N, C-alpha and C positions, 0 to 999 in steps of 0.2 A: 860627561857622557854616561849613559845608563848601562852600557855593555859590561864594564868591570863590575859594577854593583850586582848586576844580574848573575854573572858567573860566580861571584863570591857567595851569593845566596844559594846557588845550586850546589857549590862545594860543601857549604855548611849542612845542607839537607842530606847529602850523601853520607857525610860523617855521622850524622845523627842516626841514620838507618843502620850503618855498620855497628855503631855502639849498642843500639837496641838489640840487634841480632846477636852480638857477642854476649849480652846479658842473658838473653833467652837460652842460648846454648849452654851457658854456665849453669842456669837453673835446671836444665834438662839433663845435664851430664853429658859426657862424651859419647859419641856413637860407639856401640860395641864393635869390637874387632871381629872379623869372621872367625868362626870356630876352627881351631886347628884340626886337620884330618888325622885320625888315629886308626890303627889296625884292629881295634876292638869291635868296630861296627856298632858302637853304642850311640843311640840318639834317643830323645825323649819318647818317641813312639815305640822304638824297639825295646827301651827299658820297660815300658808299660806292658808290652807283650811278654817280655821275659818274666816279669813279676807274675803275670797271669798264668804263664806256663808253670812257674815254680809252685803256685798254689793249687793248680789243677789236680784232679785225681790221676793216679798213675794209670798208664796204658794197660789194657788187658794183656795177658801173656800171648806169646807166639807171633806178635806183629813185628818184632824186631829180631835181627840176627845177632845183635849184640846188646848187652845190658849189664850195668855195673862193672864194666871192664871185662866181662866174660863174652866169648864169641863162639858161635857154632860154625865149625869149619868142615863142610862136606868134602870128602876125598873121592867119593863116587859121584860122577856128573850126570848119569842117567839111570833110570830104573828099567828093569827087564819085564817084558810082558810074556815071556816064555818061561823057561825054567828059572828057579830061584837063583839069584846071583848075589855074591857078597856086597852088602852096602856098608861102606866105611865112612866114619867121620870122627872128629875130635872136638873137644871143648877146650878152647884156649883161655887161660886165665889172664888177669891184669898184667902179668909179666910176659905175656905172649908165649908161654910154654904150656904144653898139654896138661890139663888137670888130671891127677891120678888118685886123688883122695876125695871121696864123696860120703855124704850122710845117706843112710838107708831110709827110704820112704816106701811104705807098702811093700816091704820085703825085697825091694830092688834099689840099686844105686841110681838107675836111670830108666825112664819109661820113654819109648819112642812111639809116637802117633803118626800114622801116615794116612792121608786122605786126598782124593782128587779135588780140584778147585770147585767142582760142582757138588761137593760134599758126598760123593759116592766112593766106594772102594775103601771104606774105613778099615784100618788095621791098628792093633795095639800090641806091640812086640817088645821084647827085652833083649837088647844086644849083650854080647860079652865084651869085656874090656881087656886089652892087652896091657902088659906092664908099662909100655911107653905111652899109654893114654889113648890109644886108638880103639874105638868101638866098632864091632863087626856083627852083622846079623844077616842071614840069608833072607833075601827079600825078592818077591815078585808081585806085580800088580796085574789085574785082570784086563785092563783096558788102557789104551794110549791116552795121553793127556798131560796136563801140568798138575803136579802133585805138590802138596805142602807137607813137609816133615817137621814135627815138633819134638824137641828134646826137653823132657821134663825132669829136673834134677835139682840137687842142692849140693854145692861144693862144701867140703868139710869145714873150710875156713870162712864160710859165708853165713850170714845170720838169717837167711831166708831162701826158699826155693825159687828157681827161675824156670821159665819156659821160653826157649828160643826157637825160632822158625826159619826155614829156608825153602825155596822153591826148587824142585828137581823134576825135570821132564821125563816122561816115558815116550820115546819116539813112536810115531805112527799116526794114523788117521784119528783125530780127536772128534768125537761126537758127544757133546755135552748133553746131559739129561736135565730136564726141569726138576726143580725141588718139589717133592710131594706136598700136597696141601696139609695143613695142620691136622693132626689126628691124635687120638688117645689110646689106640689099640695097635699093637704090633705083633705079628706072628713070626716065629723063627723055629724051624726044625721041629714042628709039632707043638711048640710052646706058645702060649698066648700071654702077652704082658700088657697090662693096662696102666695108665698113668693118671694120677689124681693130684690136682693142684695146678696153680698158674704161676708163670713167671711175672713178677712185678718189678719193673726197673728201679734200681737204686736201693733195693732192700732184699734181705734174705728171704727166699721163698721156699716153703716146704713142699717137696715133691715126694709122693708115695707111689712106688711101683709095685704091682702085684703080679706074681708069676703063677700060672696054672698050666696044667697039661691034661688034655682030654676032658676038660671041664672040671677037673679036681685041683684044688690048691696044692702047690708044691711047698711042703713044710720041712724038707730035708735038703735045702740048698747047702752047698759045700763052700767052705772059705776059699777065697781066691785073692791072693796078694793081701792077706790080712783083713778081708772084709767079705760080706756076703754079696756085694755088688760094687761095681765101679761105674761112675757116670761121667762122661766127657761131654761138654757143651761147646759147640763151635757156631760162631755167628755167620749167617749168610752174608756174602759180599766181601768182607775182609778176612774172614776165617779167624777172628779173635778167639783165643783159647781161654776158656773160663774154668777155674777150679770149682769142683763140686765135691762136697764132703759128705760121706755117709754118717748117719747117726748110729752110734754104738759100734761094737766090734764082737766077733765071735768069742765066746767064753767070758764075756764081761758080767754074766749073771742075769741080764735082762734083755739082751738082743736075741730075738728068735731067728731060726734058720728058715725064714719064709712064713707065709707066702709073700709078706710085704717087706720092701726095702725102702727106707726113708732117707732122703737127702736134703741138704740145705744148699740152695743155689742162689747166687746173686749175680744178676746181669746189670751192666752199667747203663743201658739205654734201651729204648723201644726198638724192636726189630724182630726178625725171624731167626730162629736158632734150630740147629739140628742136634738132637740128643742121642747118645750112644750108651746103652747099658750093657756092661759085661757081667754075666753071672755064670756060675758053674753048678752043674747037676750031673750026677752019674759019671763023673770024671771028665766031662766035656765042657769047655767054655764056649758060650754062645753070646751073640750080640744082637740086642733088639734096638731098633732105630725109630726115632720119633721126630716130627716137625712140630715146633711150638712157637707161638707168637707172644712176645712180651709187649704190653701196652698197645697203643694204636699205631699201626704202620702208616707211613705216608701214602702208600698205594690205596689203602682202604679209604683214607680220608679224601683223597683226590677224585675218587670215582664212585660216589655213592649210588649212581644209577646203574652200575654194571649188574650183570646177572649174579645171583647168589653163588657162592663158592660150592664146588662139588661136595657131596657128603663125605665125611671122614673115611679114609681108606686104610686098610691094614697093609703093612709092608713085610715081606719076608726077608730074612738075612741070616746067613750062616749055613754051615754044613756040618756033618759029623766030624768030630775032631776039634782042634783048636781053631774055631771059625771066627776070625775077625775081619776077613776080607770078603 
């Protein structure tokens, strides 16, 4: 009969297929076992991102409430729009205890910058520190809104300065103001300040500010916090705080007391920045404000057919006395 022969041939064929499959599997190696789940969250894509993050440039100051184990801890939860009220905060160290030892920078252990989120209401003040590490300063803001406070300091046991930021509200009806167009002239309390130089992303840019009064150059600026001027730069949008350093110092034998004050500023990327110059004359500190654009902004590139920007305008800022707000 042919049936047994046919079944035998079929069985031999199946055996050959299984043997060939086993041989191919041996050459290819065993199938990898599923990766075990761990709590580290590591995977090839994440590892690539982590490597990129580790080699990226450090973040500008003020974007974080904690850095290098140090934390800004506001103890006051709102700002006053009436009479000045005590604003209290602490800097906690890596051990979670208040920091009580600081290096001195520009004659102070800590500088506190306060500004509303629309970049108005700028103040540069200097709190007093209690023995327990609590900082206190009388503070009032002129308008309601969300404010950003920046603590600029260097712990005595740390190798560099830090700038930590936190949002503090001033309750009330918030009416944001548009950012003024870029301009090179600012007037404040009868003084005219002009700025020369441009912000170039990714490199140190030389900015020269010239102070005059009633058309005459001011050549007797007074030292303020160890310099003839202090310049703070904040980026529109995220309020990144950028360090700007003056060239020279009073009494160094070559730095003049005006009318020019020169700074070296480095911005990390293209964008719009608000600049605040503190200078002292006749015993009063005043603040001149500017809007500056670094590189090409996305808005300008996306709308080439829009009407030209308004002509540069001058802004006034400050009152007699210590006028930062």
